[in-house]
mmCIF file of the N, C-alpha and C atoms, coordinates in Angstrom:
data_MODEL
# 
_entry.id   MODEL 
# 
loop_
_atom_site.group_PDB 
_atom_site.id 
_atom_site.type_symbol 
_atom_site.label_atom_id 
_atom_site.label_alt_id 
_atom_site.label_comp_id 
_atom_site.label_asym_id 
_atom_site.label_entity_id 
_atom_site.label_seq_id 
_atom_site.pdbx_PDB_ins_code 
_atom_site.Cartn_x 
_atom_site.Cartn_y 
_atom_site.Cartn_z 
_atom_site.occupancy 
_atom_site.B_iso_or_equiv 
_atom_site.pdbx_formal_charge 
_atom_site.auth_seq_id 
_atom_site.auth_comp_id 
_atom_site.auth_asym_id 
_atom_site.auth_atom_id 
_atom_site.pdbx_PDB_model_num 
ATOM 1   N N  . MET A 1 1  ? -8.105  -15.515 -2.008 1.00 0.00 ? 1  MET A N  1 
ATOM 2   C CA . MET A 1 1  ? -8.500  -14.624 -0.903 1.00 0.00 ? 1  MET A CA 1 
ATOM 3   C C  . MET A 1 1  ? -7.600  -14.968 0.272  1.00 0.00 ? 1  MET A C  1 
ATOM 4   N N  . PRO A 1 2  ? -7.124  -13.945 0.843  1.00 0.00 ? 2  PRO A N  1 
ATOM 5   C CA . PRO A 1 2  ? -6.306  -14.070 2.091  1.00 0.00 ? 2  PRO A CA 1 
ATOM 6   C C  . PRO A 1 2  ? -7.133  -14.653 3.323  1.00 0.00 ? 2  PRO A C  1 
ATOM 7   N N  . ILE A 1 3  ? -6.426  -15.245 4.206  1.00 0.00 ? 3  ILE A N  1 
ATOM 8   C CA . ILE A 1 3  ? -6.982  -15.670 5.547  1.00 0.00 ? 3  ILE A CA 1 
ATOM 9   C C  . ILE A 1 3  ? -6.499  -14.675 6.537  1.00 0.00 ? 3  ILE A C  1 
ATOM 10  N N  . TYR A 1 4  ? -7.391  -14.211 7.283  1.00 0.00 ? 4  TYR A N  1 
ATOM 11  C CA . TYR A 1 4  ? -7.108  -13.168 8.347  1.00 0.00 ? 4  TYR A CA 1 
ATOM 12  C C  . TYR A 1 4  ? -7.354  -13.909 9.764  1.00 0.00 ? 4  TYR A C  1 
ATOM 13  N N  . VAL A 1 5  ? -6.491  -13.497 10.744 1.00 0.00 ? 5  VAL A N  1 
ATOM 14  C CA . VAL A 1 5  ? -6.596  -13.940 12.013 1.00 0.00 ? 5  VAL A CA 1 
ATOM 15  C C  . VAL A 1 5  ? -7.384  -12.910 12.859 1.00 0.00 ? 5  VAL A C  1 
ATOM 16  N N  . TYR A 1 6  ? -8.327  -13.379 13.668 1.00 0.00 ? 6  TYR A N  1 
ATOM 17  C CA . TYR A 1 6  ? -9.098  -12.545 14.506 1.00 0.00 ? 6  TYR A CA 1 
ATOM 18  C C  . TYR A 1 6  ? -8.960  -13.033 15.912 1.00 0.00 ? 6  TYR A C  1 
ATOM 19  N N  . GLU A 1 7  ? -9.237  -12.272 16.937 1.00 0.00 ? 7  GLU A N  1 
ATOM 20  C CA . GLU A 1 7  ? -9.353  -12.648 18.282 1.00 0.00 ? 7  GLU A CA 1 
ATOM 21  C C  . GLU A 1 7  ? -10.520 -11.922 19.059 1.00 0.00 ? 7  GLU A C  1 
ATOM 22  N N  . THR A 1 8  ? -11.188 -12.736 19.877 1.00 0.00 ? 8  THR A N  1 
ATOM 23  C CA . THR A 1 8  ? -12.167 -12.111 20.679 1.00 0.00 ? 8  THR A CA 1 
ATOM 24  C C  . THR A 1 8  ? -11.516 -10.951 21.670 1.00 0.00 ? 8  THR A C  1 
ATOM 25  N N  . ILE A 1 9  ? -12.343 -9.939  22.010 1.00 0.00 ? 9  ILE A N  1 
ATOM 26  C CA . ILE A 1 9  ? -11.816 -8.925  22.932 1.00 0.00 ? 9  ILE A CA 1 
ATOM 27  C C  . ILE A 1 9  ? -12.330 -9.455  24.292 1.00 0.00 ? 9  ILE A C  1 
ATOM 28  N N  . PRO A 1 10 ? -11.394 -9.738  25.234 1.00 0.00 ? 10 PRO A N  1 
ATOM 29  C CA . PRO A 1 10 ? -11.809 -10.238 26.528 1.00 0.00 ? 10 PRO A CA 1 
ATOM 30  C C  . PRO A 1 10 ? -12.670 -9.229  27.309 1.00 0.00 ? 10 PRO A C  1 
ATOM 31  N N  . ALA A 1 11 ? -13.634 -9.735  28.051 1.00 0.00 ? 11 ALA A N  1 
ATOM 32  C CA . ALA A 1 11 ? -14.442 -8.778  28.984 1.00 0.00 ? 11 ALA A CA 1 
ATOM 33  C C  . ALA A 1 11 ? -13.611 -8.307  30.132 1.00 0.00 ? 11 ALA A C  1 
ATOM 34  N N  . GLY A 1 12 ? -12.643 -9.107  30.563 1.00 0.00 ? 12 GLY A N  1 
ATOM 35  C CA . GLY A 1 12 ? -11.797 -8.801  31.768 1.00 0.00 ? 12 GLY A CA 1 
ATOM 36  C C  . GLY A 1 12 ? -10.509 -9.555  31.707 1.00 0.00 ? 12 GLY A C  1 
ATOM 37  N N  . PRO A 1 13 ? -9.696  -9.302  32.648 1.00 0.00 ? 13 PRO A N  1 
ATOM 38  C CA . PRO A 1 13 ? -8.339  -9.901  32.637 1.00 0.00 ? 13 PRO A CA 1 
ATOM 39  C C  . PRO A 1 13 ? -8.423  -11.487 32.946 1.00 0.00 ? 13 PRO A C  1 
ATOM 40  N N  . GLU A 1 14 ? -9.541  -11.902 33.511 1.00 0.00 ? 14 GLU A N  1 
ATOM 41  C CA . GLU A 1 14 ? -9.644  -13.328 33.787 1.00 0.00 ? 14 GLU A CA 1 
ATOM 42  C C  . GLU A 1 14 ? -10.053 -14.150 32.544 1.00 0.00 ? 14 GLU A C  1 
ATOM 43  N N  . THR A 1 15 ? -10.379 -13.491 31.515 1.00 0.00 ? 15 THR A N  1 
ATOM 44  C CA . THR A 1 15 ? -10.818 -14.165 30.289 1.00 0.00 ? 15 THR A CA 1 
ATOM 45  C C  . THR A 1 15 ? -9.776  -14.147 29.207 1.00 0.00 ? 15 THR A C  1 
ATOM 46  N N  . ALA A 1 16 ? -9.361  -15.272 28.649 1.00 0.00 ? 16 ALA A N  1 
ATOM 47  C CA . ALA A 1 16 ? -8.460  -15.358 27.532 1.00 0.00 ? 16 ALA A CA 1 
ATOM 48  C C  . ALA A 1 16 ? -9.097  -15.115 26.233 1.00 0.00 ? 16 ALA A C  1 
ATOM 49  N N  . PRO A 1 17 ? -8.447  -14.412 25.315 1.00 0.00 ? 17 PRO A N  1 
ATOM 50  C CA . PRO A 1 17 ? -9.046  -14.209 23.939 1.00 0.00 ? 17 PRO A CA 1 
ATOM 51  C C  . PRO A 1 17 ? -9.092  -15.545 23.186 1.00 0.00 ? 17 PRO A C  1 
ATOM 52  N N  . GLU A 1 18 ? -10.036 -15.674 22.321 1.00 0.00 ? 18 GLU A N  1 
ATOM 53  C CA . GLU A 1 18 ? -10.190 -16.799 21.424 1.00 0.00 ? 18 GLU A CA 1 
ATOM 54  C C  . GLU A 1 18 ? -9.752  -16.401 20.050 1.00 0.00 ? 18 GLU A C  1 
ATOM 55  N N  . ARG A 1 19 ? -8.798  -17.135 19.416 1.00 0.00 ? 19 ARG A N  1 
ATOM 56  C CA . ARG A 1 19 ? -8.264  -16.879 18.084 1.00 0.00 ? 19 ARG A CA 1 
ATOM 57  C C  . ARG A 1 19 ? -8.965  -17.720 17.119 1.00 0.00 ? 19 ARG A C  1 
ATOM 58  N N  . PHE A 1 20 ? -9.265  -17.148 15.945 1.00 0.00 ? 20 PHE A N  1 
ATOM 59  C CA . PHE A 1 20 ? -9.760  -17.894 14.780 1.00 0.00 ? 20 PHE A CA 1 
ATOM 60  C C  . PHE A 1 20 ? -9.475  -17.224 13.432 1.00 0.00 ? 20 PHE A C  1 
ATOM 61  N N  . GLU A 1 21 ? -9.660  -18.044 12.412 1.00 0.00 ? 21 GLU A N  1 
ATOM 62  C CA . GLU A 1 21 ? -9.263  -17.470 11.054 1.00 0.00 ? 21 GLU A CA 1 
ATOM 63  C C  . GLU A 1 21 ? -10.511 -17.408 10.206 1.00 0.00 ? 21 GLU A C  1 
ATOM 64  N N  . VAL A 1 22 ? -10.456 -16.394 9.346  1.00 0.00 ? 22 VAL A N  1 
ATOM 65  C CA . VAL A 1 22 ? -11.581 -16.195 8.427  1.00 0.00 ? 22 VAL A CA 1 
ATOM 66  C C  . VAL A 1 22 ? -10.941 -15.833 7.035  1.00 0.00 ? 22 VAL A C  1 
ATOM 67  N N  . ARG A 1 23 ? -11.479 -16.535 5.979  1.00 0.00 ? 23 ARG A N  1 
ATOM 68  C CA . ARG A 1 23 ? -11.094 -16.198 4.628  1.00 0.00 ? 23 ARG A CA 1 
ATOM 69  C C  . ARG A 1 23 ? -11.965 -15.060 4.139  1.00 0.00 ? 23 ARG A C  1 
ATOM 70  N N  . GLN A 1 24 ? -11.266 -13.932 3.806  1.00 0.00 ? 24 GLN A N  1 
ATOM 71  C CA . GLN A 1 24 ? -12.038 -12.740 3.325  1.00 0.00 ? 24 GLN A CA 1 
ATOM 72  C C  . GLN A 1 24 ? -11.332 -12.141 2.147  1.00 0.00 ? 24 GLN A C  1 
ATOM 73  N N  . SER A 1 25 ? -12.061 -11.317 1.342  1.00 0.00 ? 25 SER A N  1 
ATOM 74  C CA . SER A 1 25 ? -11.552 -10.532 0.372  1.00 0.00 ? 25 SER A CA 1 
ATOM 75  C C  . SER A 1 25 ? -10.831 -9.367  0.992  1.00 0.00 ? 25 SER A C  1 
ATOM 76  N N  . MET A 1 26 ? -9.777  -8.885  0.240  1.00 0.00 ? 26 MET A N  1 
ATOM 77  C CA . MET A 1 26 ? -9.121  -7.756  0.847  1.00 0.00 ? 26 MET A CA 1 
ATOM 78  C C  . MET A 1 26 ? -9.989  -6.463  0.878  1.00 0.00 ? 26 MET A C  1 
ATOM 79  N N  . ALA A 1 27 ? -11.026 -6.541  0.017  1.00 0.00 ? 27 ALA A N  1 
ATOM 80  C CA . ALA A 1 27 ? -12.004 -5.390  -0.016 1.00 0.00 ? 27 ALA A CA 1 
ATOM 81  C C  . ALA A 1 27 ? -12.969 -5.424  1.026  1.00 0.00 ? 27 ALA A C  1 
ATOM 82  N N  . ASP A 1 28 ? -13.193 -6.593  1.758  1.00 0.00 ? 28 ASP A N  1 
ATOM 83  C CA . ASP A 1 28 ? -14.165 -6.667  2.757  1.00 0.00 ? 28 ASP A CA 1 
ATOM 84  C C  . ASP A 1 28 ? -13.746 -5.887  4.025  1.00 0.00 ? 28 ASP A C  1 
ATOM 85  N N  . ALA A 1 29 ? -14.725 -5.301  4.707  1.00 0.00 ? 29 ALA A N  1 
ATOM 86  C CA . ALA A 1 29 ? -14.456 -4.638  5.990  1.00 0.00 ? 29 ALA A CA 1 
ATOM 87  C C  . ALA A 1 29 ? -14.043 -5.750  7.022  1.00 0.00 ? 29 ALA A C  1 
ATOM 88  N N  . PRO A 1 30 ? -13.198 -5.347  7.861  1.00 0.00 ? 30 PRO A N  1 
ATOM 89  C CA . PRO A 1 30 ? -12.837 -6.257  9.030  1.00 0.00 ? 30 PRO A CA 1 
ATOM 90  C C  . PRO A 1 30 ? -14.041 -6.582  9.827  1.00 0.00 ? 30 PRO A C  1 
ATOM 91  N N  . LEU A 1 31 ? -14.107 -7.829  10.428 1.00 0.00 ? 31 LEU A N  1 
ATOM 92  C CA . LEU A 1 31 ? -15.146 -8.178  11.251 1.00 0.00 ? 31 LEU A CA 1 
ATOM 93  C C  . LEU A 1 31 ? -15.167 -7.395  12.559 1.00 0.00 ? 31 LEU A C  1 
ATOM 94  N N  . THR A 1 32 ? -16.302 -7.256  13.101 1.00 0.00 ? 32 THR A N  1 
ATOM 95  C CA . THR A 1 32 ? -16.380 -6.688  14.506 1.00 0.00 ? 32 THR A CA 1 
ATOM 96  C C  . THR A 1 32 ? -16.969 -7.570  15.508 1.00 0.00 ? 32 THR A C  1 
ATOM 97  N N  . GLN A 1 33 ? -17.669 -8.627  15.040 1.00 0.00 ? 33 GLN A N  1 
ATOM 98  C CA . GLN A 1 33 ? -18.210 -9.581  15.921 1.00 0.00 ? 33 GLN A CA 1 
ATOM 99  C C  . GLN A 1 33 ? -17.922 -11.096 15.442 1.00 0.00 ? 33 GLN A C  1 
ATOM 100 N N  . HIS A 1 34 ? -17.705 -11.941 16.384 1.00 0.00 ? 34 HIS A N  1 
ATOM 101 C CA . HIS A 1 34 ? -17.487 -13.346 16.066 1.00 0.00 ? 34 HIS A CA 1 
ATOM 102 C C  . HIS A 1 34 ? -18.646 -13.938 15.256 1.00 0.00 ? 34 HIS A C  1 
ATOM 103 N N  . PRO A 1 35 ? -18.309 -14.533 14.204 1.00 0.00 ? 35 PRO A N  1 
ATOM 104 C CA . PRO A 1 35 ? -19.485 -15.020 13.355 1.00 0.00 ? 35 PRO A CA 1 
ATOM 105 C C  . PRO A 1 35 ? -20.364 -16.090 13.947 1.00 0.00 ? 35 PRO A C  1 
ATOM 106 N N  . GLU A 1 36 ? -19.965 -16.692 14.984 1.00 0.00 ? 36 GLU A N  1 
ATOM 107 C CA . GLU A 1 36 ? -20.787 -17.858 15.530 1.00 0.00 ? 36 GLU A CA 1 
ATOM 108 C C  . GLU A 1 36 ? -21.551 -17.349 16.855 1.00 0.00 ? 36 GLU A C  1 
ATOM 109 N N  . HIS A 1 37 ? -20.846 -16.581 17.714 1.00 0.00 ? 37 HIS A N  1 
ATOM 110 C CA . HIS A 1 37 ? -21.566 -16.193 18.947 1.00 0.00 ? 37 HIS A CA 1 
ATOM 111 C C  . HIS A 1 37 ? -21.610 -14.695 19.215 1.00 0.00 ? 37 HIS A C  1 
ATOM 112 N N  . GLY A 1 38 ? -21.142 -13.844 18.233 1.00 0.00 ? 38 GLY A N  1 
ATOM 113 C CA . GLY A 1 38 ? -21.383 -12.461 18.318 1.00 0.00 ? 38 GLY A CA 1 
ATOM 114 C C  . GLY A 1 38 ? -20.518 -11.607 19.262 1.00 0.00 ? 38 GLY A C  1 
ATOM 115 N N  . ALA A 1 39 ? -19.522 -12.274 19.900 1.00 0.00 ? 39 ALA A N  1 
ATOM 116 C CA . ALA A 1 39 ? -18.583 -11.556 20.829 1.00 0.00 ? 39 ALA A CA 1 
ATOM 117 C C  . ALA A 1 39 ? -17.821 -10.574 20.043 1.00 0.00 ? 39 ALA A C  1 
ATOM 118 N N  . PRO A 1 40 ? -17.468 -9.374  20.578 1.00 0.00 ? 40 PRO A N  1 
ATOM 119 C CA . PRO A 1 40 ? -16.625 -8.475  19.850 1.00 0.00 ? 40 PRO A CA 1 
ATOM 120 C C  . PRO A 1 40 ? -15.232 -8.997  19.518 1.00 0.00 ? 40 PRO A C  1 
ATOM 121 N N  . VAL A 1 41 ? -14.741 -8.659  18.301 1.00 0.00 ? 41 VAL A N  1 
ATOM 122 C CA . VAL A 1 41 ? -13.417 -9.193  17.895 1.00 0.00 ? 41 VAL A CA 1 
ATOM 123 C C  . VAL A 1 41 ? -12.569 -8.120  17.309 1.00 0.00 ? 41 VAL A C  1 
ATOM 124 N N  . ARG A 1 42 ? -11.335 -8.350  17.151 1.00 0.00 ? 42 ARG A N  1 
ATOM 125 C CA . ARG A 1 42 ? -10.338 -7.494  16.585 1.00 0.00 ? 42 ARG A CA 1 
ATOM 126 C C  . ARG A 1 42 ? -9.512  -8.337  15.566 1.00 0.00 ? 42 ARG A C  1 
ATOM 127 N N  . ARG A 1 43 ? -9.006  -7.731  14.559 1.00 0.00 ? 43 ARG A N  1 
ATOM 128 C CA . ARG A 1 43 ? -8.110  -8.497  13.596 1.00 0.00 ? 43 ARG A CA 1 
ATOM 129 C C  . ARG A 1 43 ? -6.716  -8.371  14.149 1.00 0.00 ? 43 ARG A C  1 
ATOM 130 N N  . VAL A 1 44 ? -6.025  -9.475  14.064 1.00 0.00 ? 44 VAL A N  1 
ATOM 131 C CA . VAL A 1 44 ? -4.606  -9.591  14.616 1.00 0.00 ? 44 VAL A CA 1 
ATOM 132 C C  . VAL A 1 44 ? -3.689  -9.437  13.446 1.00 0.00 ? 44 VAL A C  1 
ATOM 133 N N  . LEU A 1 45 ? -2.725  -8.493  13.555 1.00 0.00 ? 45 LEU A N  1 
ATOM 134 C CA . LEU A 1 45 ? -1.802  -8.177  12.592 1.00 0.00 ? 45 LEU A CA 1 
ATOM 135 C C  . LEU A 1 45 ? -0.713  -9.466  12.684 1.00 0.00 ? 45 LEU A C  1 
ATOM 136 N N  . SER A 1 46 ? -0.337  -9.899  11.569 1.00 0.00 ? 46 SER A N  1 
ATOM 137 C CA . SER A 1 46 ? 0.771   -10.877 11.550 1.00 0.00 ? 46 SER A CA 1 
ATOM 138 C C  . SER A 1 46 ? 1.647   -10.591 10.413 1.00 0.00 ? 46 SER A C  1 
ATOM 139 N N  . GLY A 1 47 ? 2.839   -11.246 10.380 1.00 0.00 ? 47 GLY A N  1 
ATOM 140 C CA . GLY A 1 47 ? 3.800   -10.976 9.290  1.00 0.00 ? 47 GLY A CA 1 
ATOM 141 C C  . GLY A 1 47 ? 4.738   -9.929  9.864  1.00 0.00 ? 47 GLY A C  1 
ATOM 142 N N  . GLY A 1 48 ? 5.271   -9.305  8.908  1.00 0.00 ? 48 GLY A N  1 
ATOM 143 C CA . GLY A 1 48 ? 6.219   -8.151  9.144  1.00 0.00 ? 48 GLY A CA 1 
ATOM 144 C C  . GLY A 1 48 ? 6.638   -7.396  7.881  1.00 0.00 ? 48 GLY A C  1 
ATOM 145 N N  . LEU A 1 49 ? 7.330   -6.349  8.133  1.00 0.00 ? 49 LEU A N  1 
ATOM 146 C CA . LEU A 1 49 ? 7.891   -5.615  7.154  1.00 0.00 ? 49 LEU A CA 1 
ATOM 147 C C  . LEU A 1 49 ? 9.357   -5.636  7.140  1.00 0.00 ? 49 LEU A C  1 
ATOM 148 N N  . VAL A 1 50 ? 10.023  -5.879  5.978  1.00 0.00 ? 50 VAL A N  1 
ATOM 149 C CA . VAL A 1 50 ? 11.476  -6.026  5.892  1.00 0.00 ? 50 VAL A CA 1 
ATOM 150 C C  . VAL A 1 50 ? 11.900  -4.834  5.047  1.00 0.00 ? 50 VAL A C  1 
ATOM 151 N N  . THR A 1 51 ? 12.916  -4.107  5.440  1.00 0.00 ? 51 THR A N  1 
ATOM 152 C CA . THR A 1 51 ? 13.537  -3.077  4.670  1.00 0.00 ? 51 THR A CA 1 
ATOM 153 C C  . THR A 1 51 ? 14.959  -3.390  4.410  1.00 0.00 ? 51 THR A C  1 
ATOM 154 N N  . PHE A 1 52 ? 15.323  -3.434  3.123  1.00 0.00 ? 52 PHE A N  1 
ATOM 155 C CA . PHE A 1 52 ? 16.673  -3.666  2.647  1.00 0.00 ? 52 PHE A CA 1 
ATOM 156 C C  . PHE A 1 52 ? 17.253  -2.363  2.327  1.00 0.00 ? 52 PHE A C  1 
ATOM 157 N N  . THR A 1 53 ? 18.513  -2.185  2.802  1.00 0.00 ? 53 THR A N  1 
ATOM 158 C CA . THR A 1 53 ? 19.254  -0.912  2.465  1.00 0.00 ? 53 THR A CA 1 
ATOM 159 C C  . THR A 1 53 ? 20.649  -1.332  1.981  1.00 0.00 ? 53 THR A C  1 
ATOM 160 N N  . HIS A 1 54 ? 21.180  -0.422  1.162  1.00 0.00 ? 54 HIS A N  1 
ATOM 161 C CA . HIS A 1 54 ? 22.490  -0.729  0.544  1.00 0.00 ? 54 HIS A CA 1 
ATOM 162 C C  . HIS A 1 54 ? 23.447  0.504   0.836  1.00 0.00 ? 54 HIS A C  1 
ATOM 163 N N  . GLY A 1 55 ? 24.655  0.273   0.861  1.00 0.00 ? 55 GLY A N  1 
ATOM 164 C CA . GLY A 1 55 ? 25.591  1.321   1.111  1.00 0.00 ? 55 GLY A CA 1 
ATOM 165 C C  . GLY A 1 55 ? 25.779  1.866   2.468  1.00 0.00 ? 55 GLY A C  1 
ATOM 166 N N  . GLN A 1 56 ? 25.307  1.120   3.444  1.00 0.00 ? 56 GLN A N  1 
ATOM 167 C CA . GLN A 1 56 ? 25.495  1.500   4.826  1.00 0.00 ? 56 GLN A CA 1 
ATOM 168 C C  . GLN A 1 56 ? 26.636  0.508   5.389  1.00 0.00 ? 56 GLN A C  1 
ATOM 169 N N  . SER A 1 57 ? 27.433  1.139   6.388  1.00 0.00 ? 57 SER A N  1 
ATOM 170 C CA . SER A 1 57 ? 28.452  0.300   6.976  1.00 0.00 ? 57 SER A CA 1 
ATOM 171 C C  . SER A 1 57 ? 27.757  -0.594  7.970  1.00 0.00 ? 57 SER A C  1 
ATOM 172 N N  . GLY A 1 58 ? 28.490  -1.491  8.653  1.00 0.00 ? 58 GLY A N  1 
ATOM 173 C CA . GLY A 1 58 ? 27.957  -2.344  9.670  1.00 0.00 ? 58 GLY A CA 1 
ATOM 174 C C  . GLY A 1 58 ? 27.586  -3.667  9.119  1.00 0.00 ? 58 GLY A C  1 
ATOM 175 N N  . ASP A 1 59 ? 26.328  -4.018  9.294  1.00 0.00 ? 59 ASP A N  1 
ATOM 176 C CA . ASP A 1 59 ? 25.822  -5.289  8.947  1.00 0.00 ? 59 ASP A CA 1 
ATOM 177 C C  . ASP A 1 59 ? 25.096  -5.345  7.613  1.00 0.00 ? 59 ASP A C  1 
ATOM 178 N N  . ALA A 1 60 ? 25.662  -4.515  6.563  1.00 0.00 ? 60 ALA A N  1 
ATOM 179 C CA . ALA A 1 60 ? 25.002  -4.497  5.212  1.00 0.00 ? 60 ALA A CA 1 
ATOM 180 C C  . ALA A 1 60 ? 24.868  -5.950  4.703  1.00 0.00 ? 60 ALA A C  1 
ATOM 181 N N  . CYS A 1 61 ? 23.883  -6.190  4.036  1.00 0.00 ? 61 CYS A N  1 
ATOM 182 C CA . CYS A 1 61 ? 23.589  -7.529  3.513  1.00 0.00 ? 61 CYS A CA 1 
ATOM 183 C C  . CYS A 1 61 ? 23.479  -8.615  4.578  1.00 0.00 ? 61 CYS A C  1 
ATOM 184 N N  . GLY A 1 62 ? 23.251  -8.077  5.876  1.00 0.00 ? 62 GLY A N  1 
ATOM 185 C CA . GLY A 1 62 ? 23.019  -9.144  6.986  1.00 0.00 ? 62 GLY A CA 1 
ATOM 186 C C  . GLY A 1 62 ? 24.236  -9.947  7.272  1.00 0.00 ? 62 GLY A C  1 
ATOM 187 N N  . MET A 1 63 ? 25.411  -9.404  6.942  1.00 0.00 ? 63 MET A N  1 
ATOM 188 C CA . MET A 1 63 ? 26.634  -10.146 7.217  1.00 0.00 ? 63 MET A CA 1 
ATOM 189 C C  . MET A 1 63 ? 27.443  -9.442  8.334  1.00 0.00 ? 63 MET A C  1 
ATOM 190 N N  . PRO A 1 64 ? 28.047  -10.176 9.191  1.00 0.00 ? 64 PRO A N  1 
ATOM 191 C CA . PRO A 1 64 ? 28.832  -9.545  10.211 1.00 0.00 ? 64 PRO A CA 1 
ATOM 192 C C  . PRO A 1 64 ? 30.011  -8.839  9.596  1.00 0.00 ? 64 PRO A C  1 
ATOM 193 N N  . GLY A 1 65 ? 30.332  -7.595  9.968  1.00 0.00 ? 65 GLY A N  1 
ATOM 194 C CA . GLY A 1 65 ? 31.447  -6.907  9.371  1.00 0.00 ? 65 GLY A CA 1 
ATOM 195 C C  . GLY A 1 65 ? 31.086  -6.144  8.101  1.00 0.00 ? 65 GLY A C  1 
ATOM 196 N N  . GLY A 1 66 ? 29.765  -6.187  7.714  1.00 0.00 ? 66 GLY A N  1 
ATOM 197 C CA . GLY A 1 66 ? 29.347  -5.540  6.572  1.00 0.00 ? 66 GLY A CA 1 
ATOM 198 C C  . GLY A 1 66 ? 29.278  -6.397  5.265  1.00 0.00 ? 66 GLY A C  1 
ATOM 199 N N  . ALA A 1 67 ? 29.258  -5.622  4.138  1.00 0.00 ? 67 ALA A N  1 
ATOM 200 C CA . ALA A 1 67 ? 29.083  -6.293  2.912  1.00 0.00 ? 67 ALA A CA 1 
ATOM 201 C C  . ALA A 1 67 ? 30.349  -7.024  2.460  1.00 0.00 ? 67 ALA A C  1 
ATOM 202 N N  . PRO A 1 68 ? 30.246  -7.970  1.498  1.00 0.00 ? 68 PRO A N  1 
ATOM 203 C CA . PRO A 1 68 ? 31.485  -8.645  1.028  1.00 0.00 ? 68 PRO A CA 1 
ATOM 204 C C  . PRO A 1 68 ? 32.326  -7.635  0.453  1.00 0.00 ? 68 PRO A C  1 
ATOM 205 N N  . ARG A 1 69 ? 33.615  -8.013  0.238  1.00 0.00 ? 69 ARG A N  1 
ATOM 206 C CA . ARG A 1 69 ? 34.583  -7.203  -0.347 1.00 0.00 ? 69 ARG A CA 1 
ATOM 207 C C  . ARG A 1 69 ? 34.087  -6.844  -1.870 1.00 0.00 ? 69 ARG A C  1 
ATOM 208 N N  . GLY A 1 70 ? 34.050  -5.655  -2.168 1.00 0.00 ? 70 GLY A N  1 
ATOM 209 C CA . GLY A 1 70 ? 33.537  -5.133  -3.471 1.00 0.00 ? 70 GLY A CA 1 
ATOM 210 C C  . GLY A 1 70 ? 32.067  -4.654  -3.263 1.00 0.00 ? 70 GLY A C  1 
ATOM 211 N N  . GLY A 1 71 ? 31.507  -4.717  -1.980 1.00 0.00 ? 71 GLY A N  1 
ATOM 212 C CA . GLY A 1 71 ? 30.208  -4.228  -1.720 1.00 0.00 ? 71 GLY A CA 1 
ATOM 213 C C  . GLY A 1 71 ? 29.121  -5.008  -2.357 1.00 0.00 ? 71 GLY A C  1 
ATOM 214 N N  . CYS A 1 72 ? 27.897  -4.427  -2.178 1.00 0.00 ? 72 CYS A N  1 
ATOM 215 C CA . CYS A 1 72 ? 26.755  -5.023  -2.723 1.00 0.00 ? 72 CYS A CA 1 
ATOM 216 C C  . CYS A 1 72 ? 26.662  -4.764  -4.258 1.00 0.00 ? 72 CYS A C  1 
ATOM 217 N N  . GLY A 1 73 ? 26.228  -5.748  -5.035 1.00 0.00 ? 73 GLY A N  1 
ATOM 218 C CA . GLY A 1 73 ? 26.174  -5.485  -6.475 1.00 0.00 ? 73 GLY A CA 1 
ATOM 219 C C  . GLY A 1 73 ? 27.188  -6.450  -7.108 1.00 0.00 ? 73 GLY A C  1 
ATOM 220 N N  . SER A 1 74 ? 27.139  -6.551  -8.423 1.00 0.00 ? 74 SER A N  1 
ATOM 221 C CA . SER A 1 74 ? 28.096  -7.426  -9.136 1.00 0.00 ? 74 SER A CA 1 
ATOM 222 C C  . SER A 1 74 ? 28.007  -8.819  -8.598 1.00 0.00 ? 74 SER A C  1 
ATOM 223 N N  . GLY A 1 75 ? 26.758  -9.305  -8.133 1.00 0.00 ? 75 GLY A N  1 
ATOM 224 C CA . GLY A 1 75 ? 26.656  -10.671 -7.624 1.00 0.00 ? 75 GLY A CA 1 
ATOM 225 C C  . GLY A 1 75 ? 27.301  -10.891 -6.260 1.00 0.00 ? 75 GLY A C  1 
ATOM 226 N N  . ASN A 1 76 ? 27.662  -9.862  -5.559 1.00 0.00 ? 76 ASN A N  1 
ATOM 227 C CA . ASN A 1 76 ? 28.272  -10.068 -4.211 1.00 0.00 ? 76 ASN A CA 1 
ATOM 228 C C  . ASN A 1 76 ? 27.276  -10.026 -3.076 1.00 0.00 ? 76 ASN A C  1 
ATOM 229 N N  . CYS A 1 77 ? 26.085  -9.372  -3.250 1.00 0.00 ? 77 CYS A N  1 
ATOM 230 C CA . CYS A 1 77 ? 25.175  -9.201  -2.214 1.00 0.00 ? 77 CYS A CA 1 
ATOM 231 C C  . CYS A 1 77 ? 24.221  -10.422 -2.068 1.00 0.00 ? 77 CYS A C  1 
ATOM 232 N N  . CYS A 1 78 ? 23.743  -10.531 -0.948 1.00 0.00 ? 78 CYS A N  1 
ATOM 233 C CA . CYS A 1 78 ? 22.785  -11.575 -0.662 1.00 0.00 ? 78 CYS A CA 1 
ATOM 234 C C  . CYS A 1 78 ? 21.437  -11.431 -1.392 1.00 0.00 ? 78 CYS A C  1 
ATOM 235 N N  . MET A 1 79 ? 21.185  -10.213 -1.836 1.00 0.00 ? 79 MET A N  1 
ATOM 236 C CA . MET A 1 79 ? 20.030  -10.020 -2.643 1.00 0.00 ? 79 MET A CA 1 
ATOM 237 C C  . MET A 1 79 ? 20.044  -10.569 -4.056 1.00 0.00 ? 79 MET A C  1 
ATOM 238 N N  . ASN A 1 80 ? 21.209  -10.866 -4.548 1.00 0.00 ? 80 ASN A N  1 
ATOM 239 C CA . ASN A 1 80 ? 21.381  -11.345 -5.919 1.00 0.00 ? 80 ASN A CA 1 
ATOM 240 C C  . ASN A 1 80 ? 21.334  -12.823 -5.927 1.00 0.00 ? 80 ASN A C  1 
# 
């Protein structure tokens, strides 16, 4: 089961949010209240999305000047 990060929703600008982790099934609904004191909470998104593209000029394969001579493929690309 994944571990999700939540934070309390501050009542005002003078209050800092409290972060905590909860192990939940992906099928479980997100929490809306802190499990210990009932304060309203929101799930914090973490991680990221990476998109790999091929055949574009510039920084293909994440290399300055573009892909290695011969392009991506045949063992030349950082993805292989």
